[in-house]
N, C-alpha and C positions, 0 to 999 in steps of 0.2 A: 109763517110761524118763525119767531125769533129763535136764534141758536140756543139761548138760555132756556126757552120753553121746551125745545126738543130734548135738551140735556136732562131737564127735570122729568119729562115724561119717560124717557128711556130709563132713568134711574128708578122711577117708581115701578116700571115694568119688571126691572131686575129685582126690586124689593118683593114684588108678588111671587116671583119664581123662588126666591130664597126663603120666603115665609113658608111656602109649601114644602120645600126641601128640608128645612130645619124643624118644621112643626111649631114655629114660634110666630106670634104677631109682631109686627114691626113698630107699631105705635103711630103710623102715618094715617091720617084721615083726610080725604079730599072734599072740596066743595063746602066747607063749613061756613063761609061768609057770603051771604046774599046769593047763594046758588052758584058762585063762581067756581067752575071746575078746575081752574088753575091755582086755586088757593089750597094750601096744604097746612094742616095743623099736626103738630108732633107731640105725642105724650112721651115726655123725656124718660120716665121710669120704664115704660114698656120698651122704648127704643134702646135703653141701656141694656136690658136683658137680651134683646135681639142682637145687638152688636157683640156682646160678650159671647153669646152662643155662636154667632157667625165666626168670630175670631178663633174660638176653640175648634169649630168644625174645619175651618180652613187650615189651621196649623196642624191638625191631626192627620190630614191626608198626605199621602206621598204619591198620589195618582197624578201624573203629569198633565193630563188633559183637564182634570178638575182644577188643578192649581192654575193653569193658564186661563181658564174661564172665570175663576173666582177672585184672582188676585186684585185686578183693577177695581172691581166692585167693592171688595172688602176694604181696600185702601181708602176709597171715597167714603165708605160708611164709617170707618174709624176717624177720618179727618172731620166729618160732619159731627160725629159724637163729641169729639174733643172741643169743637167750636161751640157746641151746645152746653159745655161745661161738664160733660160726662167723662169720668176718668176711665180710660181704656189702657190697661197694661197688657202688653204682649207677653205670652208665656215664655218662661225661660226654658232652656234646653232640658232641664231636669224635670219639667212639668209634664204630667200625663197628657195635658192638652197639646203640648208640642210633640211629644213622642207618639202617644196614642197607640202604640203597637202597630207594626206595619200591616196594613190591610192590603191584601193582594187581589187583583182583578186579573183573571187569566187572559182577558182580551187586551188589557193595557198594563203590562208589567210595571212594577215599581222601578223608577230610575234610581240606581244606587247612589248617584251623585246628588240626589235631592234629599239632603239631610233635614231633620227637623229644625236645626239651627239656621240653615240656609233659607228655609221657608219663612221663619219668623223674621229674620234679618231683611229679606226682600219685602215682606209686608210692611215692616216699619219704615223702610226707605220710601216705598211707594206712597204710604200715608202722608209722610212729610212733603213729598213732591206734590201730591194732590192738594194739600192745604195751601201751598204756595201758588198753585194755579187757579184756585177757586176765587170768585169774586168775594169781596168783603161786604 
């Protein structure tokens, strides 16, 4: 299997996990052309809602493990959305999506150094990096 195929399949597996976590469909459909399982079709309107929900979810959390697990995927999702012509604006620090109220998990305390601004800045930087690294 080619690296690009592995990358695509891994991405779609992450999509499935985040669809379940967010309760939102992603807009991806597989095998639409002549039964080819490697072919993927994207409904841009549905994907736009998925990415906006994903960004809001990612930027609301201050849970260090969730941030570590979701930042890379979220950055790739944002870069793909922008390439598809979907406007994705990252929330500003005053936005309820960026602050979201500190959610506390007794098993994984909030890192006081992880500010909403730092989360948004890191996601924006990663999305730009991913765009530069992906094939055109």
